[in-house]
N, C-alpha and C positions, 0 to 999 in steps of 0.2 A: 269184884273182878276188875272193874274199870279203874279204880284207884291203884290196884296192884300193877295194872298195865302201864299206868302213868309213871310209876316210880323210876323206871329206867331212863325216862326222857326228861325228868324234872331237872331244871337248872341248866340244860343245854342251851347255848346260844341258838337263835333261829337258823342262821346260816349253816352252822355245823349240823343241826338236826336234818336240814334239807339235804345237805351233801351226803350224809351218812346213811340216810334212810330212803331217799327218793326212789331209786329204781327197785329196791328190794321189796317195797310194800305196794307198789302200783299194781293195779288190775291188768293194765295193758303194757306190753313190752314195746309197743310202737312209740318211738320217741316224739312223734308229731301228733299223737292222739291223746287228748285229755278225756278222761272218763267222768261222766256226770251220773250221780245217783239222784233219782227223783221218783215220785209216786204218780200214779195215773191222774191226769187232769190238773197237775200242779204247774205245768209249763205248756205253752201252746205248741202243738206238733209242727206247725208250719215254721216256727222259729228254730226248732230243733233241727229240722231238715236243712235249713240254711247254714246253721253252725256246723252241721256234719260235713259240709263241703269245705268250709273254712270259717273260723271265728274271726269276725271283722277286726281289722287292725292288728292281727297276729299272724304268725305262720303256722298256727296249730289248727287242728280240726277236732270236732267233738264227737264222742261216742256216748250216747244217752242210754242208760240202763234203767228201765222201770223196775223198782224194787217193791214187791208186794209184801203183804203180811206185816210183821213187826219191824217196821223201818228203823226205828231208834235202836232196837236191840241188835239188829244186824250191824249198824254203824258202830255202836259202842263195842260190840264184839271184835270188830276189826281193829279198833283202837287198842283194846286190851291185848290182842295177839300181835299187834304191829304187823298186820298182814291183810291183804285184800281190802285196801282203803282207796276210795275214789279220789280223783284229783280235784273235784269240786262236788259239793253235795247240797241238795235242798234241805232245809231245816224248817219244821213246822212252827206254829205259834208258840210251841213249848221250848223256844231257844234257851231259856234259862236252865233247862235240864242239863245243858252242857257247860254251865258256868264252872262246876268243879273240875272239868276236864279242859279248861280253856287253853292249856298249853299244847293241846293236840291240834290247834288251829292257828293259822297265820293271822297276825294282827294286820288287818287291811289298811290301817293307817300307814304302815311301813311302805305301802305301794301307792300312796296318794289318794286313798278313798275319800279323805276329808275334802278334796277339791269338788266333790259331787254333792256334798251334804245339802246345800241350799235347794237342790232340785227335788227333794223329797219332803214328805211331811215330817216335821221335827219330832213328833211323838213316836213315829214309826222308826225313824233313824236311831233315836235314843234307845229303843228296845234292843238294838243290835250291839250295844256296848255293855261289857261286863262290869260288875262292881269295882274291879281293879282298874278300869279305864281303858281296856283293850277293845277295839272295834272289830268284832269277829263276824257279824251277821249282816249281810247286805240286804236291804229291803226289797222284797218282791211285791206281793199283793197285800191288801189290807181288808178289814171287815168293819167299817164304821156302821153303827147300829141305828135303827129307827123303829118306830111303832107301826107295824103292818096291821091293817084292819079291814073288815068288810063294811064298806060304806052303806050297802043295802040293809044290813042288819041293824046298824046304828040308826039309820033313818026310820026304819020300821018301829024301833023302840022309842022314837021321839027324841033322840039325842043328836047332838051335832054330828055331821057326817062329812063335811068338807075338810080337807087337810088343815087349812088355817084355823078353822073353828075347833077341830079336835085338838090341835096343838095348844090352842089357847085354853082349852078346858082341862088339860092334863099337865100343867106346868110343873106340878109337884107330885110326888108319889102318893100323898094323901088325896090329892084331887083325882089322880088316876084310879085309885081304889074306889073312891066314891063314884066315879064314872062307871066303873065295872059293877059296883053294887046295884046301881040303877038299871044297868043293862040286864043283869041277871034277874032282878025282881020283875022287870017289865016283860022279858022275853025268854027267860031261862037260857040265855046265851052267856057262856063264860068268856072272859077277856083273855085268859092265859091258860095254857094246858096244865101246868103244875107249879108248885111253889118254888122248886129248885131253879126253874127258869128265871123267875123274878129275882131270886137271891143272886144268881150268877150275873145277870145283866146289871143289877145295881152295882156290884163290885166292878164289873167291866167298865163302867162309866165313872168310876171314882178315881181321883188322883192318888188315893191311898188304897192299898190292897192288904194282903195278909202280913207282910213283913216289911221292915225298913231296909235300906240299902246295905246294912250290916247283917242282914238275915235274922234280925231279932223280931220275934212275933209282936204284932200289934193288935190282934183280934180280941184280946181280953181287956184292953184298955177301955176306959169309960168313953162312950160315944165313938168307938172305932167304926170305920166304914163297914167292917164285917158285921158288927153287932147291929148297926142300923139296917143293913141289908136283911139280916135275920128277922128283925122286928117288922120290917116292911113285908116280907114274905108271909110271916105268921098273920099279920093283920089282913093281908089279902085272902088267906085261907078262911079266916073267921068271917070275912065279909062275903064269902061265896064267889070271889072273883076268879078263882082257879077251879079246874074240873077234875083234879086228881087223875090225870092221864099220864101214866109213867112209861108207857110203851109207844114207840114211834108210830106204829101202825094204827094205834088208837087215836093218836093226834091227827094223823092224816084223814082218818074216817070222820073225825069230828069237824075238821075244816070243810070237808066235802058236804057233810050233812047240815052244817050251820049251827052245830052245838058249840063251836068255838068261833069267836068273832075277831080275835086279834092275836098278835105275836110280836115280841120284841127280839130282833135278831140282826145280824150283820147284813151288809149289802148282798152278799152271796145268796141270801135266802130268796132273792128275787127269782133266781133260777129254780130253786126248790118249789116255790109257789107255782110257777108256770107249769112245772112238770107234775105236781101233786094235784092241783085243782084247775086243770086247763079249761073246764067248762064254766068256770067262774071268772073268766077274763072280763075285765071292765068293771068288776065290782070291788076290786081291791084298791086301796090307797095306802100312802105312807105318811104318818104324822111324826112330829118330834116326840120323842119319849120324855118322860119327866126328867128334869134337870139337864145335865150335859149328855151328849151322845157318848157312847162308849166304843170300844173296839172288840170284836169277837172274831177270832181267826186271823188269817194272813200268815205268810211264810217268808223265808229268807233264803239266801245262798251263802254258803260258807266254804272256806278253802282249807282243807287239812294241811298240816305242816309238811306232809310227805308229798304234796303235789309236785308233779314234774315242772310246772311253770306257774307259780302263783300270780305273776303279773298277767299272764294270758287268761288265767281263771278269773281274775278281777275284771279284765277287759270283757270277758263274756258276761259277767254279772251286770256290768254297766251297760253293755249293748242290749242285753235282754230287757232291761228296765228303762230304756230310753222312752220318752213319751209316746212316740209313734208305735213302738213295739208293745208297750203296755196297752195302748188302745187296741191293737190287733189281738192281744191276749184276751182282753175283755170281750171283744166281738166274737172271738173263736171259742173260748171256754169260760167266759164270765168271771175272770179274775179281776177284782176291783183294784185300781192302781194305787201305787205308793207315791207316784209322781203327779202332782197337780196338773202339770202340763199335758197329761194324757187327754184331759177333757177338751182340749183344743186340737186334738190330733185325729179326730174322726171316730170317736166312740159312738156306737149305735144305741138307740133307745130300745125299750122293751116291746115295741110293736103293739102298743095299746093295751097290754095286760092291766096296766094301772090307769085305764081310762085316758083322760086328757092331761094327767099329771106327768111331769118329766122326772122320773126317778133318779136319773143321773144328776140333774140339778140339785135334787134333794140331798143325795149322798155326798156330792162334792162339797156342799155347805157343811154337812155333818162332819166330814173328814177334817175340815179346817178347825173344828172345835173339840176334837177328842183330846182329853187331858193327857199330859205326860205322866207316866206312872212307872213303878218298878215292879217287875215280876221276878219273884225269887225262885230258885231251884227247889225250895222246900214246899212250894205250893202243891206239889204232887202228894204230899203227906196229909193233906187236910180234908180228905174225902169223907171223914166221919160227920162233918157238918151237913153235907148234902144227904148222907144216909139218914141222919137223925131227923132232918127236916121232912124227908119222905114219910117217916113214921108219924110225925106230927100230923101231916096232911091225910095219910091213908088210914091211920089207926087211932087218931085222937090223943096221942101222947102229950103230956104237959110240956109246953114249949120251953119253960125254964129248966125242967129236968132234962129235956132233950139237949138244950144248949150245954148244960153242965156235963152231960155224958160225952158230948162231942169234944168239948174242950179237954176233958180228962184224957180221952183216947189220943187226941192229937199231941197233947203235952207229953204223954208217955213216949210217943215215937220220937219227938224232938229231943227229949232228955236222953234217950237211947243213942241218938245220933250226935249228941254233944252240942246241940244248938242252944239249949237252955240249961 
């Protein structure tokens, strides 16, 4: 349906598309009102209130609509029907989902977005550019990753427990697995909830993912990052490092009970930890994960081509992500910044949940070292690998057979879609 909806707009010059479609597709008939679509806790309410009065440096004001449920489906339906489209929209970390429909968005380079590039993390900025070179997605928040762990459980097992010591002990994934094996044998504490978590975070920290920039699959190539991630996850299962917890509630209970001693996730997990295990404040720390830090999560702002005023929409995106406003967003709803300058603009620490460690200093360093990578729109077709890995962990399926079955299922989909 999405591709069919695009057919009528294909090949139109940007100016012509804006002139012909602008008023007919807008949600609001108020010429001074730009409508924003976002989901709950994706933008700080206090900043939305200010923009509702007037978007700074523009004559427009903002109407912010919270969209619940299937956000992407609703936006894509609007594109297909060429109706009920916002003037500016939040886009989640799955921005590549919209690469095939890139003509539905304004190229922000046409309005001077490149003037701001140096103020943001390069790897995050690059995620906003399509394979054809159009810059569509303006960076909001990010999710640099780290190794969260229980310092008391590590110490009780006779293992290193201070962040610098733990970081030095788990520089490679093999060292991390050995560390987890010793923890499990000594105290029956698992280092990670399940194998898929390891698999995903390995890929999130890799410069190479599933496909190259031409959307050609890489996962079956010898020594591909995906294959290495698979083998690492399987090795972790065989060493007893994971606990086969496939349900979120089970993981939360295990963190509370001490059956789980660690987790690799993005900076946003600081808030999850403080909410999930508040009684364990002071016992958690963050160490460097094996290899490079990765990115998990984070979102963008994009401007549909039917926007009343793309220049004002970009002005909103820029204002919202100024360092002082990103600092406010972190303090208000824990959105980790995409602009390094936010760390000098008054971001508050965790209030002692991580003891005497400064988690903001940790993740600011991690964010500087996240590798640039390419996320393909076809990554949504590769779920068979995670499905098969769960069967390996929970039912003892042969890992090689599971890999072959996953690859066969994914290749079938890719052939049907004309990718291979």
